[in-house]
C-alpha positions in Angstrom: -1.2 -25.3 18.7 -0.6 -21.6 19.0 2.9 -22.3 16.2 0.3 -23.6 13.6 -1.9 -20.5 14.0 0.9 -18.2 13.9 1.8 -20.4 10.6 -1.3 -20.3 9.4 -1.7 -16.8 9.7 1.8 -16.1 8.6 0.5 -18.4 5.2 -2.4 -16.1 4.8 -1.1 -12.4 5.1 2.0 -13.6 2.6 -0.2 -14.7 0.3 -1.8 -11.7 0.2 0.8 -9.1 0.2 2.1 -10.8 -2.7 -1.3 -10.2 -4.5 -1.8 -6.8 -3.3 2.3 -6.2 -4.7 2.1 -8.1 -8.0 -1.8 -5.7 -9.0 -0.5 -2.8 -7.2 3.1 -2.7 -9.6 1.6 -4.2 -12.9 1.7 -1.6 -15.3 -2.5 -2.1 -16.5 -3.6 -3.0 -12.9 -2.0 -0.9 -10.6 -4.0 2.0 -10.9 -7.3 0.8 -10.8 -6.2 -1.6 -7.7 -4.5 1.4 -5.6 -8.0 3.6 -6.5 -10.4 1.0 -5.5 -8.2 0.6 -1.7 -8.4 3.7 -1.4 -11.6 4.8 -2.9 -13.7 4.5 0.5 -12.5 6.0 4.1 -13.4 2.4 5.2 -11.0 1.0 2.9 -8.9 3.4 2.9 -8.0 3.4 6.4 -7.6 -0.1 6.0 -5.3 0.1 3.4 -2.8 2.8 5.4 -3.2 0.5 8.8 -1.8 -2.7 6.9 0.7 -0.2 4.9 1.7 0.9 7.8 1.2 -1.2 10.7 2.0 -4.7 9.0 5.8 -4.2 8.9 6.1 -3.2 12.9 4.0 -5.9 14.1 4.8 -9.2 11.8 8.7 -8.2 13.9 7.1 -9.6 17.7 5.0 -12.4 17.6 6.7 -14.5 14.4 10.1 -13.6 15.2 10.0 -15.7 18.6 9.1 -18.6 16.2 10.7 -17.9 12.5 13.1 -14.9 12.0 13.0 -15.2 8.5 9.2 -15.3 8.7 9.3 -12.7 9.8 11.4 -10.9 8.3 9.6 -12.7 4.5 6.2 -10.5 6.3 8.4 -7.3 6.6 9.6 -6.9 3.2 6.4 -8.0 1.5 4.8 -5.3 3.8 7.5 -2.6 3.6 7.1 -3.0 -0.5 3.1 -2.8 -0.6 3.9 0.2 1.4 5.9 2.3 -1.0 3.8 1.6 -3.6 0.7 2.8 -2.0 3.0 6.1 -0.4 3.5 6.5 -4.3 0.3 6.2 -5.6 -0.9 9.1 -2.8 2.6 11.1 -3.9 1.2 10.6 -7.6 -2.8 11.6 -6.3 -1.5 14.8 -4.5 0.7 15.8 -7.7 -1.8 15.6 -9.8 -4.3 17.0 -8.0 -2.2 20.0 -7.0 -1.6 20.2 -11.0 -5.7 20.1 -11.8 -6.0 23.4 -9.4 -3.2 25.3 -10.8 -5.2 25.0 -14.1 -8.2 26.3 -13.5 -11.1 25.0 -14.7 -10.6 25.2 -18.6 -7.3 22.7 -18.1 -4.7 25.1 -19.0 -2.5 27.2 -16.5 -3.2 30.2 -15.8 -2.2 33.5 -17.8 0.7 35.3 -16.3 0.3 38.8 -16.7 3.5 40.7 -18.7 
């Protein structure tokens, strides 16, 4: 019975990660998808939790039953993590650029 639960859980997590990776890597849907996932504190916390912990958690109970399934899930989770981190870095850079340009949208003048 427990093996069936692990297999169903694996299949569900696999499909969710495939969907998230496809949305997060699509040219048109990447930014809106990640903005929604990071839009509220609760959703952002869950997204970060998935990105950080799932690659590690997927290795333990499932690894004993089927190492290939555990590796597959960890790979999908790592791809999602890299997309989330890339988005966060991009957001951080765009925020820094907005701070550097000031309210006018232009870079500050440097006196000569």
